[in-house]
C-alpha positions in Angstrom: -25.2 -42.8 -34.0 -22.9 -40.8 -31.6 -20.8 -43.5 -29.8 -18.7 -41.1 -27.7 -18.4 -41.9 -24.0 -20.2 -39.1 -22.1 -20.3 -40.0 -18.4 -22.4 -37.1 -17.2 -25.1 -37.8 -19.8 -25.4 -41.5 -19.2 -25.1 -41.3 -15.4 -28.0 -38.9 -15.1 -30.0 -41.0 -17.5 -29.6 -44.2 -15.7 -30.0 -42.9 -12.2 -33.4 -41.6 -13.3 -34.3 -44.9 -14.9 -33.3 -47.0 -11.9 -35.4 -44.8 -9.7 -38.4 -45.1 -12.0 -38.0 -48.9 -12.1 -37.5 -49.2 -8.4 -34.5 -51.5 -8.9 -33.0 -50.7 -5.5 -36.1 -51.2 -3.4 -36.0 -54.0 -0.9 -38.1 -57.1 -2.0 -40.9 -58.1 0.3 -41.3 -61.6 -0.9 -39.2 -64.5 0.6 -38.8 -66.7 -2.4 -35.1 -65.9 -2.6 -32.3 -66.1 -0.1 -31.7 -62.9 1.7 -28.6 -60.7 1.7 -28.2 -57.7 4.0 -25.5 -55.3 2.9 -24.7 -52.4 5.1 -22.2 -49.6 5.4 -21.6 -47.8 8.7 -23.9 -44.8 8.4 -22.3 -41.3 8.3 -22.6 -38.2 10.4 -24.3 -35.6 8.3 -21.5 -33.0 8.2 -22.8 -31.6 5.0 -20.2 -32.9 2.5 -18.9 -36.3 1.4 -15.2 -37.0 1.4 -13.3 -39.7 -0.4 -13.5 -42.0 2.6 -17.2 -42.0 2.3 -16.9 -42.8 -1.4 -14.7 -45.7 -0.7 -16.9 -47.2 2.1 -20.2 -47.0 0.1 -18.7 -48.1 -3.2 -17.3 -51.2 -1.7 -20.7 -52.1 -0.2 -22.5 -51.2 -3.4 -20.4 -53.6 -5.5 -21.2 -56.4 -3.1 -24.9 -55.6 -3.1 -25.1 -55.4 -6.9 -23.3 -58.7 -7.3 -25.6 -60.4 -4.8 -28.8 -59.1 -6.6 -27.4 -60.6 -9.9 -26.7 -63.8 -8.1 -30.4 -64.2 -7.2 -30.5 -62.8 -3.7 -33.1 -60.5 -2.3 -31.0 -57.6 -1.0 -31.5 -55.1 1.7 -29.1 -52.2 1.2 -30.2 -49.2 3.2 -28.8 -45.8 4.3 -29.3 -43.6 7.4 -27.7 -40.8 9.4 -25.9 -40.8 12.7 -27.4 -37.4 13.2 -27.1 -36.5 16.9 -23.9 -35.1 18.4 -21.9 -32.1 19.5 -21.0 -30.6 16.1 -24.6 -29.5 15.6 -24.6 -27.7 18.9 -21.3 -26.0 18.1 -22.9 -24.9 14.8 -25.9 -23.5 16.7 -23.5 -21.5 18.9 -21.2 -20.3 16.1 -23.8 -19.7 13.4 -27.0 -19.1 15.3 -28.7 -21.9 13.4 -30.9 -24.4 15.4 -29.3 -27.9 15.5 -32.2 -29.5 13.9 -32.2 -27.1 11.0 -28.5 -27.4 10.5 -28.6 -31.2 10.6 -31.5 -31.7 8.2 -29.9 -29.3 5.7 -26.8 -31.4 5.8 -28.8 -34.6 5.5 -30.5 -33.2 2.3 -27.1 -32.2 0.9 -25.4 -35.4 1.6 -28.3 -37.5 0.4 -28.1 -35.7 -3.0 -24.3 -36.4 -3.1 -24.8 -40.1 -2.3 -27.5 -40.4 -5.0 -25.0 -38.8 -7.4 -22.7 -41.8 -6.8 -25.2 -44.2 -8.3 -25.4 -46.3 -5.1 -28.1 -49.0 -5.2 -29.6 -47.8 -1.9 -33.2 -48.3 -0.8 -34.0 -44.7 0.2 -37.5 -45.9 1.4 -35.7 -47.4 4.4 -33.8 -44.2 5.4 -33.6 -43.3 9.1 -32.1 -40.3 10.9 -31.3 -40.8 14.6 -32.3 -37.2 15.4 -35.8 -37.8 14.2 -38.4 -38.3 17.0 -39.7 -41.3 15.1 -36.3 -42.9 15.6 -35.2 -41.7 19.1 -38.6 -42.7 20.5 -37.3 -46.2 20.2 -33.8 -45.3 21.5 -35.6 -44.1 24.6 -37.7 -47.3 24.6 -34.4 -49.3 24.6 -33.2 -47.3 27.6 -36.4 -48.3 29.4 -35.8 -51.9 28.5 -32.3 -51.7 30.1 -33.8 -50.0 33.2 -36.4 -52.7 33.6 -33.7 -55.4 33.3 -31.5 -53.7 35.9 -28.9 -52.9 33.3 -29.2 -49.1 33.6 -28.2 -47.2 36.7 -26.8 -43.9 38.0 -23.7 -43.4 40.1 -21.1 -40.7 40.7 -18.0 -41.2 38.5 -14.8 -39.5 37.5 -15.3 -38.3 33.9 -13.4 -36.5 31.2 -14.8 -32.9 31.3 -14.4 -30.5 28.4 -14.4 -27.0 30.1 -15.2 -25.2 26.8 -18.0 -27.4 25.4 -19.2 -28.1 29.0 -19.7 -31.8 28.5 -18.5 -35.2 29.3 -16.1 -36.8 26.8 -15.5 -40.5 26.2 -11.9 -41.6 26.4 -11.6 -41.9 22.6 -12.6 -38.2 22.3 -9.4 -37.1 24.1 -6.2 -37.0 22.1 -2.7 -38.0 23.1 -2.0 -34.5 24.5 -5.0 -34.6 26.8 -7.1 -32.3 24.7 -10.7 -32.5 23.6 -10.9 -33.7 20.0 -13.7 -31.1 19.4 -12.8 -27.9 21.3 -9.0 -28.4 21.7 -9.3 -27.6 25.4 -7.2 -29.4 28.1 -9.6 -32.0 29.5 -10.3 -32.1 33.2 -11.3 -35.0 35.5 -14.5 -34.3 37.3 -16.9 -36.2 39.6 -20.4 -36.2 38.2 -23.5 -38.3 38.7 -23.8 -40.3 35.5 -25.9 -42.9 33.8 -24.4 -46.3 32.9 -25.3 -49.4 31.1 -24.0 -52.6 32.7 -22.1 -54.1 29.8 -19.9 -55.9 32.3 -22.8 -58.3 32.9 -22.2 -59.5 29.3 -18.4 -59.4 29.4 -17.9 -63.2 29.3 -20.4 -63.7 26.5 -19.0 -60.9 24.5 -15.6 -62.4 24.8 -16.6 -66.0 24.2 -18.8 -65.2 21.2 -15.8 -63.7 19.3 -15.2 -67.3 18.3 -18.4 -67.2 16.4 -17.3 -64.3 14.2 -15.4 -66.3 11.6 -16.1 -63.6 9.0 -14.4 -60.8 11.0 -10.7 -59.7 10.7 -8.6 -61.4 13.3 -7.1 -58.1 14.4 -10.5 -56.6 15.2 -11.4 -59.6 17.3 -8.1 -59.3 19.1 -8.7 -55.6 19.7 -12.1 -56.5 21.3 -10.7 -59.3 23.4 -8.0 -57.0 24.7 -10.6 -54.3 25.4 -12.7 -56.7 27.4 -9.5 -57.8 29.1 -10.4 -60.9 31.0 -8.0 -61.9 33.8 -8.1 -64.5 36.6 -6.8 -63.6 40.0 -7.8 -62.9 43.6 -9.7 -60.3 45.6 -7.8 -59.6 48.8 -8.6 -57.4 51.8 -6.1 -55.4 53.9 -7.5 -54.1 57.2 -6.8 -50.4 57.8 -5.2 -49.5 61.1 -7.4 -47.3 63.2 -10.5 -47.8 61.0 -13.1 -50.5 60.8 -12.6 -50.7 57.1 -10.4 -52.5 54.6 -8.6 -51.8 51.4 -9.8 -54.2 48.8 -7.4 -55.0 45.9 -7.6 -57.2 42.9 -4.4 -59.0 41.8 -3.4 -61.5 39.2 -0.3 -62.3 41.2 -1.5 -63.6 44.6 1.7 -65.6 44.7 3.6 -62.3 45.4 1.4 -61.2 48.4 4.2 -61.7 50.9 6.2 -59.1 49.0 3.7 -56.3 49.4 5.5 -53.2 50.8 2.8 -50.6 50.3 -0.8 -50.1 49.1 -1.9 -47.5 46.6 -5.4 -45.9 46.4 -6.7 -43.9 43.4 -6.8 -40.2 44.4 -10.6 -40.3 43.8 -11.1 -43.4 46.1 -13.6 -42.7 48.9 -11.1 -44.1 51.4 -8.5 -41.5 50.5 -10.1 -38.9 52.8 -10.5 -41.3 55.7 -7.0 -42.7 55.7 -5.2 -39.4 55.3 -3.7 -38.1 58.5 -3.8 -34.5 59.5 0.0 -34.1 58.9 -0.4 -35.2 55.3 -3.8 -33.5 54.5 -2.3 -30.5 52.7 0.1 -32.6 50.5 -2.7 -35.1 49.7 -5.2 -32.3 48.8 -2.7 -30.6 46.5 -1.8 -33.8 44.8 -5.5 -34.7 44.2 -6.1 -31.3 42.7 -3.1 -31.7 40.4 -4.2 -35.2 39.2 -7.7 -34.0 38.6 -6.4 -32.0 35.6 -4.8 -35.1 34.0 -6.5 -37.3 31.5 -6.7 -41.1 32.0 -4.2 -41.5 29.1 -1.7 -39.2 30.8 -2.0 -41.0 34.1 -1.6 -44.5 32.7 0.8 -44.1 29.8 3.9 -46.3 30.1 6.3 -43.6 29.1 5.1 -41.2 31.8 6.8 -41.2 35.3 4.5 -42.4 38.0 3.9 -40.0 40.9 2.4 -40.4 44.3 2.3 -39.2 47.9 1.8 -41.0 51.2 -1.5 -40.5 53.0 0.0 -41.3 56.5 -2.4 -44.1 56.8 -1.4 -47.8 57.2 -2.9 -51.2 56.7 -2.1 -54.7 57.8 -1.0 -57.4 55.3 -3.3 -60.2 56.6 -0.8 -62.9 55.4 2.1 -62.0 57.6 0.7 -59.3 59.9 3.1 -56.6 58.8 2.2 -53.0 58.5 2.3 -51.4 55.1 1.9 -47.7 54.3 -1.0 -46.4 52.2 -0.2 -44.1 49.3 -2.1 -42.4 46.6 -0.7 -42.3 43.0 -1.7 -40.9 39.6 -1.5 -44.3 37.8 -4.3 -45.9 39.8 -7.8 -45.2 38.5 -10.9 -45.5 40.6 -12.9 -46.8 37.7 -10.7 -49.8 37.2 -10.8 -52.8 39.4 -11.3 -51.8 43.0 -9.5 -48.5 42.6 -6.6 -49.8 44.8 -3.6 -51.9 44.1 -1.0 -53.7 46.2 2.6 -52.6 45.6 5.0 -55.5 45.0 8.1 -53.7 43.7 10.3 -56.9 43.6 7.9 -58.5 41.0 6.3 -55.7 39.0 8.3 -53.3 36.7 6.1 -50.3 37.4 6.1 -50.9 41.2 9.9 -51.4 41.1 10.4 -47.9 39.5 7.9 -46.3 41.9 9.6 -47.9 45.0 13.0 -46.8 43.9 11.8 -43.3 43.3 10.2 -43.0 46.8 12.7 -45.2 48.7 10.0 -47.8 49.6 11.1 -51.4 50.6 11.7 -54.0 47.9 11.4 -57.6 49.2 11.9 -60.5 46.8 9.5 -63.4 47.4 10.0 -65.3 44.2 13.3 -66.4 42.7 14.2 -68.4 39.5 14.1 -72.2 40.1 17.8 -72.6 39.5 18.7 -69.9 42.1 18.0 -72.1 45.1 17.9 -75.8 46.1 14.4 -77.1 46.9 15.4 -78.7 50.2 16.3 -75.2 51.7 12.6 -74.3 51.6 10.9 -77.5 52.7 11.3 -76.7 56.4 8.3 -76.0 58.5 9.6 -72.6 59.4 12.1 -71.5 56.7 14.4 -68.7 57.5 14.1 -65.2 55.9 16.4 -65.1 52.8 17.9 -61.9 51.7 17.9 -61.5 47.9 18.9 -58.4 45.9 18.4 -57.7 42.2 18.7 -54.6 40.1 15.3 -55.1 38.4 12.0 -56.6 39.1 11.7 -60.4 38.6 8.4 -61.1 36.8 8.9 -64.7 35.6 7.6 -67.8 37.3 9.8 -69.3 40.0 10.0 -70.6 43.5 8.5 -68.7 46.5 10.8 -67.5 49.3 10.1 -65.4 52.4 6.5 -66.5 52.1 5.8 -68.3 55.3 4.3 -71.7 54.8 4.3 -71.2 51.0 8.1 -70.9 50.7 9.5 -73.5 48.4 6.3 -73.8 46.4 6.3 -73.1 42.7 4.7 -69.8 41.9 2.0 -71.4 39.6 0.9 -73.7 42.4 1.2 -71.0 45.0 -1.4 -68.8 43.2 -4.0 -71.5 43.9 -3.0 -72.5 47.4 -2.6 -68.8 48.6 -6.1 -67.9 47.3 -7.5 -71.1 49.0 -5.9 -70.0 52.2 -7.3 -66.5 51.9 -10.8 -67.9 51.4 -10.4 -70.2 54.4 -9.3 -67.3 56.6 -11.9 -64.9 55.3 -9.8 -62.1 53.8 -9.8 -63.1 50.1 -11.4 -65.1 47.3 -10.7 -66.2 43.8 -12.1 -63.8 41.2 -12.4 -63.3 37.5 -12.1 -59.6 36.4 -12.4 -57.7 33.2 -10.7 -54.6 32.0 -14.1 -53.6 30.5 -15.9 -50.9 32.4 -19.7 -50.2 32.4 -20.7 -48.0 29.5 -21.1 -44.3 30.5 -24.0 -43.2 28.4 -25.0 -39.7 29.7 -23.9 -36.5 28.1 -24.4 -32.9 29.4 -25.6 -31.6 26.0 -28.7 -30.8 24.1 -28.5 -32.5 20.7 -29.1 -36.1 21.8 -31.9 -38.4 22.8 -33.3 -37.2 26.2 -33.0 -39.9 28.9 -36.6 -40.8 29.6 -36.7 -40.7 33.4 -38.2 -38.2 35.9 -36.7 -37.5 39.3 -39.3 -37.4 42.0 -38.6 -36.2 45.6 -40.9 -39.0 46.8 -40.6 -41.8 44.3 -37.0 -41.4 43.3 -36.2 -42.3 39.7 -39.4 -42.9 37.7 -39.3 -44.1 34.1 -41.4 -42.1 31.6 -44.4 -44.2 30.6 -44.0 -45.9 27.2 -47.2 -44.2 26.1 -45.6 -40.8 26.6 -42.6 -41.5 24.4 -40.9 -39.9 22.7 -39.7 -37.3 25.3 -39.1 -34.7 22.6 -36.4 -32.2 22.6 -37.8 -28.7 22.9 -37.0 -26.5 19.9 -37.1 -23.1 21.6 -33.8 -23.1 23.4 -30.9 -20.6 23.6 -27.4 -21.7 22.7 -24.8 -19.5 24.5 -21.9 -21.9 24.8 -21.9 -21.4 28.5 -23.1 -23.5 31.4 -23.6 -26.9 29.7 -26.8 -28.1 28.2 -29.5 -25.4 27.6 -32.1 -28.0 28.7 -31.2 -27.3 32.3 -32.3 -23.7 31.9 -35.7 -24.5 30.3 -38.0 -24.7 33.4 -41.1 -25.3 31.3 -39.6 -28.5 30.0 -37.8 -29.6 33.1 -40.6 -29.2 35.6 -43.3 -31.9 35.3 -45.5 -33.9 37.6 -44.3 -37.3 38.7 -46.0 -40.0 36.6 -46.4 -42.2 39.7 -47.6 -39.8 42.5 -48.3 -36.5 40.8 -45.8 -34.6 43.0 -43.8 -31.8 41.2 -40.7 -33.4 39.8 -38.0 -32.8 37.3 -37.0 -34.4 34.0 -33.5 -35.8 33.5 -31.6 -33.2 31.6 -28.8 -35.4 30.4 -29.0 -36.9 26.9 -27.7 -40.2 25.6 -24.4 -40.8 24.1 -24.6 -41.0 20.3 -23.1 -44.5 20.4 -26.5 -45.7 21.6 -28.1 -44.4 18.5 -25.7 -46.4 16.3 -25.8 -49.5 18.5 -29.2 -50.6 17.1 -29.9 -48.7 13.8 -29.2 -51.9 11.8 -32.2 -53.5 13.6 -34.5 -50.7 12.4 -33.7 -50.8 8.7 -35.7 -54.0 7.9 -38.9 -52.2 9.3 -37.9 -48.6 9.2 -41.4 -47.0 9.0 -43.0 -49.0 11.8 -44.8 -46.5 14.0 -46.2 -48.9 16.6 -43.1 -51.0 17.4 -39.3 -50.6 17.4 -39.5 -53.1 14.7 -41.6 -56.2 13.8 -39.5 -59.1 15.2 -40.6 -61.3 12.3 -39.1 -58.9 9.7 -35.9 -58.1 11.6 -35.2 -61.7 12.5 -35.8 -62.6 8.9 -33.1 -60.1 7.6 -30.6 -60.3 10.4 -27.8 -60.8 10.9 -26.2 -58.3 8.6 -24.4 -60.5 6.0 -21.8 -57.9 5.0 -20.9 -54.9 7.2 -18.4 -52.3 5.9 -16.8 -49.4 7.8 -13.6 -47.9 9.2 -11.2 -49.6 11.5 -11.6 -46.7 14.0 -14.9 -48.3 15.0 -13.3 -51.7 15.7 -13.9 -51.6 19.4 -16.6 -49.3 20.8 -19.3 -49.2 18.1 -19.0 -52.8 17.2 -18.8 -53.9 20.9 -21.8 -51.8 21.9 -23.8 -53.1 18.9 -23.0 -56.7 20.0 -24.0 -55.8 23.6 -27.4 -54.2 22.7 -28.2 -57.1 20.3 -27.7 -59.6 23.2 -29.8 -57.6 25.6 -32.7 -57.3 23.1 -32.3 -61.0 22.5 -32.7 -61.7 26.2 -35.8 -59.4 26.2 -37.4 -61.7 23.6 -37.2 -59.5 20.5 -34.4 -61.2 18.6 -33.5 -64.8 17.9 -29.8 -64.4 17.0 -26.6 -63.7 19.1 -24.4 -61.6 16.8 -25.5 -58.7 14.6 -22.8 -58.8 11.9 -21.9 -62.0 10.0 -19.0 -60.6 8.0 -17.0 -57.4 8.6 -14.7 -55.5 6.2 -12.7 -52.6 7.7 -11.5 -50.4 4.9 -8.4 -48.2 5.1 -8.1 -44.4 4.9 -7.9 -42.3 1.8 -4.6 -40.3 1.8 -3.6 -37.3 -0.2 -0.2 -35.9 -1.0 1.0 -33.1 1.3 4.2 -31.6 2.5 5.5 -31.3 6.1 7.8 -28.6 7.5 9.3 -30.3 10.6 10.4 -27.0 12.0 6.9 -25.7 12.4 4.2 -26.8 14.8 0.4 -27.1 14.7 -1.6 -26.7 11.5 1.1 -24.4 10.1 3.5 -27.4 9.6 1.3 -28.8 6.8 1.9 -27.2 3.3 -0.7 -28.1 0.6 0.9 -29.8 -2.4 -0.5 -27.2 -4.9 1.7 -24.6 -3.2 4.9 -26.6 -3.6 7.3 -27.1 -6.5 7.4 -31.0 -6.6 10.9 -31.1 -8.0 12.3 -28.9 -5.2 9.8 -29.0 -2.3 10.4 -25.9 -0.1 8.2 -23.9 2.3 6.8 -21.0 0.2 7.2 -18.7 3.2 10.6 -19.7 4.7 12.3 -21.6 1.9 13.0 -24.5 4.2 13.1 -28.0 2.7 9.9 -30.0 3.1 9.2 -33.7 3.6 6.9 -35.2 1.0 4.4 -37.7 2.3 0.8 -39.0 2.1 -1.5 -38.4 5.0 -5.2 -38.9 5.7 -7.1 -36.2 3.7 -8.2 -33.2 5.8 -8.7 -29.5 5.5 -5.9 -28.8 8.0 -3.4 -30.6 5.8 -4.7 -29.0 2.6 -4.6 -32.4 0.8 -8.3 -33.1 0.5 -9.9 -34.0 -2.9 -13.6 -33.3 -3.3 -15.6 -36.2 -4.8 -17.7 -33.7 -6.9 -14.6 -32.3 -8.5 -13.5 -35.8 -9.6 -17.0 -36.7 -10.8 -17.3 -33.5 -12.8 -14.1 -34.2 -14.6 -14.2 -38.0 -15.1 -17.7 -39.2 -14.1 -19.0 -41.4 -11.2 -17.9 -44.7 -12.7 -14.3 -43.6 -13.1 -14.3 -42.4 -9.4 -15.7 -45.8 -8.3 -13.2 -47.7 -10.4 -10.2 -45.8 -9.1 -11.3 -46.1 -5.5 -11.7 -49.9 -5.9 -8.6 -50.5 -8.0 -5.9 -48.4 -6.3 -5.4 -50.6 -3.2 -6.9 -53.6 -1.4 -9.8 -52.3 0.7 -8.2 -53.0 4.1 -5.1 -50.9 3.1 -4.7 -47.1 3.1 -5.2 -45.6 -0.4 -2.9 -43.0 -1.8 -4.7 -40.6 -4.1 -3.0 -40.1 -7.4 -4.8 -38.3 -10.3 -2.7 -40.2 -12.8 -4.3 -43.4 -11.6 -7.7 -41.8 -12.0 -6.8 -41.0 -15.6 -5.8 -44.6 -16.1 -9.3 -45.8 -15.0 -10.9 -43.3 -17.3 -8.9 -44.5 -20.2 -9.8 -48.1 -19.4 -13.6 -47.3 -19.4 -13.1 -45.5 -22.7 -11.4 -48.7 -24.1 -14.3 -50.8 -23.0 -16.7 -48.3 -24.5 -14.9 -48.4 -27.9 -14.7 -52.2 -27.8 -18.4 -52.6 -27.4 -19.5 -49.8 -29.7 -17.2 -51.0 -32.4 -18.7 -54.5 -32.0 -22.2 -52.9 -32.2 -21.3 -50.8 -35.3 -19.9 -53.9 -37.1 -23.3 -55.5 -36.9 -22.0 -59.1 -36.4 -24.7 -61.8 -36.5 -25.1 -63.4 -33.1 -25.5 -67.1 -34.0 -25.1 -69.7 -31.2 -21.7 -71.2 -30.8 -21.0 -74.9 -31.5 -18.5 -75.7 -28.8 -17.4 -78.9 -30.6 -16.3 -76.9 -33.7 -14.3 -74.1 -32.1 -11.0 -73.1 -33.6 -7.9 -72.7 -31.4 -8.2 -68.9 -31.1 -11.9 -69.3 -30.2 -11.0 -71.9 -27.5 -8.4 -69.5 -26.1 -10.8 -66.6 -26.0 -13.5 -68.7 -24.4 -10.9 -69.8 -21.8 -10.1 -66.1 -21.1 -13.8 -65.3 -20.7 -14.4 -68.1 -18.1 -11.2 -67.4 -16.2 -12.5 -63.8 -15.8 -15.9 -65.0 -14.6 -14.3 -67.3 -12.0 -11.7 -64.7 -10.8 -14.0 -61.7 -10.5 -16.6 -63.8 -8.6 -14.1 -65.2 -6.2 -12.2 -61.9 -5.8 -15.4 -60.0 -4.8 -17.3 -62.7 -3.0 -14.6 -64.4 -1.0 -11.5 -62.2 -0.8 -12.7 -58.6 -1.0 -10.0 -58.1 -3.6 -11.7 -55.5 -5.8 -8.4 -54.3 -7.2 -7.5 -57.8 -8.6 -11.1 -58.2 -9.9 -10.7 -55.1 -12.0 -7.4 -56.4 -13.2 -9.2 -59.5 -14.5 -11.7 -57.2 -16.3 -8.7 -55.5 -18.0 -7.3 -58.9 -19.0 -10.6 -59.9 -20.6 -10.8 -56.5 -22.3 -7.3 -57.1 -23.7 -8.1 -60.6 -24.8 -11.1 -59.4 -26.7 -9.2 -56.5 -28.3 -6.4 -58.9 -29.4 -8.7 -61.6 -30.6 -8.7 -62.7 -34.2 -12.2 -64.1 -33.9 -14.3 -61.0 -33.9 -16.9 -62.6 -36.1 -17.3 -65.5 -33.8 -20.2 -66.2 -31.4 -17.5 -66.6 -28.7 -16.5 -63.0 -29.2 -20.1 -62.0 -28.8 -20.2 -64.0 -25.6 -17.1 -62.2 -24.4 -18.5 -58.8 -25.1 -21.7 -59.5 -23.2 -19.8 -61.1 -20.3 -17.4 -58.1 -20.0 -20.4 -55.8 -19.8 -22.1 -57.9 -17.1 -19.0 -58.4 -15.1 -18.2 -54.6 -15.2 -21.7 -53.6 -14.2 -21.4 -53.8 -10.3 -18.2 -51.7 -10.5 -19.2 -49.2 -13.1 -23.1 -49.4 -13.0 -23.9 -46.5 -15.4 -21.6 -47.4 -18.3 -22.6 -51.0 -17.7 -26.3 -50.4 -18.3 -25.6 -48.0 -21.3 -23.5 -50.6 -23.0 -26.0 -53.4 -22.2 -28.7 -51.4 -24.0 -26.4 -50.6 -26.9 -26.1 -54.4 -27.3 -29.8 -54.5 -28.0 -31.2 -55.4 -24.6 -34.3 -53.8 -23.2 -33.9 -54.7 -19.5 -31.3 -53.4 -17.1 -28.0 -55.2 -16.9 -28.4 -55.2 -13.1 -31.4 -57.6 -13.4 -29.2 -60.1 -15.3 -28.1 -63.4 -13.8 -24.5 -63.3 -12.8 -22.6 -65.7 -15.2 -21.3 -69.0 -14.0 -18.0 -70.2 -15.3 -17.6 -73.5 -17.2 -14.9 -75.7 -15.6 -14.2 -77.4 -18.9 -13.5 -74.1 -20.5 -10.8 -73.3 -18.0 -8.6 -76.2 -19.2 -6.3 -75.3 -22.1 -6.1 -77.8 -25.0 -2.4 -77.2 -25.2 0.3 -76.1 -22.9 3.8 -74.6 -23.4 6.5 -77.2 -22.5 10.0 -75.8 -21.9 12.9 -77.8 -23.3 16.1 -77.8 -21.3 19.5 -79.3 -22.1 21.7 -79.8 -19.0 19.4 -77.4 -17.1 19.7 -74.6 -19.7 16.5 -73.5 -21.5 16.9 -74.0 -25.3 13.3 -73.4 -26.4 9.7 -74.5 -26.0 7.0 -76.5 -27.8 3.2 -76.8 -27.6 1.9 -80.1 -26.4 -1.6 -81.5 -25.4 -2.5 -80.4 -21.9 -3.6 -83.9 -20.9 -0.3 -85.6 -21.9 1.2 -87.9 -19.2 5.0 -88.0 -18.3 5.8 -90.6 -20.9 4.0 -88.7 -23.7 5.7 -85.4 -22.6 9.1 -87.1 -22.9 8.2 -88.4 -26.3 7.0 -85.0 -27.6 10.2 -83.4 -26.2 12.6 -86.1 -27.8 10.9 -85.7 -31.2 10.9 -81.9 -31.1 13.2 -80.0 -33.4 14.4 -78.0 -30.5 15.7 -81.1 -28.6 17.0 -82.8 -31.8 19.5 -80.1 -32.4 21.2 -80.9 -29.1 20.6 -84.6 -28.4 21.2 -86.1 -31.9 24.2 -88.3 -31.7 24.6 -87.8 -28.0 24.2 -90.2 -25.1 21.1 -89.3 -23.0 22.1 -90.1 -19.4 18.9 -88.9 -17.8 15.6 -87.3 -18.6 13.8 -85.1 -16.0 10.1 -84.5 -16.6 8.2 -81.9 -14.6 4.6 -82.4 -15.9 3.0 -79.2 -17.3 6.3 -77.3 -17.1 9.5 -78.7 -18.6 11.6 -81.6 -19.8 15.4 -81.5 -19.1 17.8 -83.8 -20.9 21.1 -84.7 -19.2 23.6 -85.7 -21.9 27.1 -86.8 -22.0 
């Protein structure tokens, strides 16, 4: 028999066998508890990278373990297949987006299958398929019916090259589009929104239910929602029958308002600007329009503004305050206007100093004044001067009837006064904005509405879904979505009145596709419904969700939101979609950086550099050695197929799991890959040597075990306990593999190779290894004489009694200095431990003939004799 380890041969063999046996198909019976294991599905770019391998291998280990523990497991895969890259490919290569996308899907499916993942491919979905986006459109109609979808004009990030709206996260720190590299512009467009703000409070409160999520992810979501309690105040505009509305969390500072600031995009800006200031204001608005939101709000950027010439009245004290516009105020946030209180806000203080605006302190530290000075009915104006803003709690001054009141109390009394007078009210506000879902591009789910000159916005009847993307379109890269140019598709009769009307030409943001895909997997082939609620409610929530930390906010928040809306529409009976969440780190490769270069040229691939003396091959300048996220631009990528061709799938899986804890970044090192390959070879030899020896497998009599057999059995059950807990409770796949190595070493070093305990150890090692290295696991299982798959075996349970050692090592100390050790029964009490220690040969050499003044016994560890 040829017992050499041949990864390629056995991996092809077992993948074919698993497919024939249907081992990965989702069970339809309900006689077992369910477990839904899910990785965030990929964009079909055409090739897997090591980040994919890490994500899917982690989920696969969990899914395989749960099957062996007796669960019915749903472990599906799909494709987040809409998006701008397909359109760019159509422009660059002249290939239709659908053709390019489906080619990539076929290629990546084959690559995933090569990894030996236990995926149920019968449940596969692709978001660009009409069978899928029909239901994405149906969800839009549900939102429309519920009053949660609406259109309004909004300032958006506009990519002038790709001619489309970008989300904030698609704009880099330099204000450039992450796709085209163009400087992003701000532009007013009529856009579609989902009213996620209606669910802000529930989304925030329900974070407490997510006990299986990382705390940092929950904190990121809480900060993104950004709940604050404050006041809504109105400042009448002089000369206009209108008011500037502001939201503030510091109503206690309202007597210190020295100016108001409008967002440049605010509708009031045009009306309050005087003729004398019109040119300055217009020029400033044009300049700000070319800035990104990040540039305008970054703390390290100087804040700029210009006066409009308009003025308003502070309703609390009747004083006139000038109205400015400034780049740091955004129309989309709050009311699009803020009150400037430079004495008590750091940003306002800098702004006021820059433009020589008044700074009036209305709060001082409690120790700065005596309370009786401010208890008068009409307290005098007190002049205070500081060289920085005072932002801490204190006592109000220069605040009319509220002078002398503590700032915490004043917040409530001032708001109550504003409500009584009719120019303000208490208000809870959120940083969260409504979800802008429309995109001016082709490759996305068409928004299913029709614009009728008589009826207005008319939803496409459900019977007419899906509104399919036309295939015969021309991609020129100019003028936005090609749908706008396709008159035969755009011009349709109104479904309500028959009048000539026009389709909506915007398509939906791809985040909508991914915000509900997990609900489709339990019933992926249903043609008549989005899903059968009975099936989806049975499988949901997802028990284990695995994906990148970069999706911690938007994707996860949107998924939670859509789940809650569909629950309220009567389709779902649960509140949260993901029970447990694991956010894995990035895979990093070795590269070199030339700090004297810019752009992509600064990265020097490691294969071009002499590692002992790293210098730029072109300039000879010294280079910095570092690990960075794998990418083509850095020249530090490692193709999974190259690793698999050299070492096999199981080695690639073992390395990716062993190198680092899953939440940490992983530094790629081929020496460590070699190490895992050597380990699998050691396991292979261990098992095949055992098989070749032909040892009889008689049952073990636990009462008659020798000391070496007891030690080996203890090692076996320690491994079972540790591996189970590391994978199931702690996600510590690296330490789980370390436990497999310890068990392998214990078997290799055992003197009981003819024992039934050794046979138990060999079988246990193979079973424990199987979720991590599934191909070699099944091959070795069959070499052990089994006819079924190792992946159908019951996961072993550890024996608590086996974990307890019969003997322990007791250290003997004399005057605190270690002199040796002895073996004693593990159950010995303190008196017995002292007796064993006194009688030991080690202690006798030092205590004989000496006076023992004190004996210190630390059970299970040491006995220390203090002698004269």
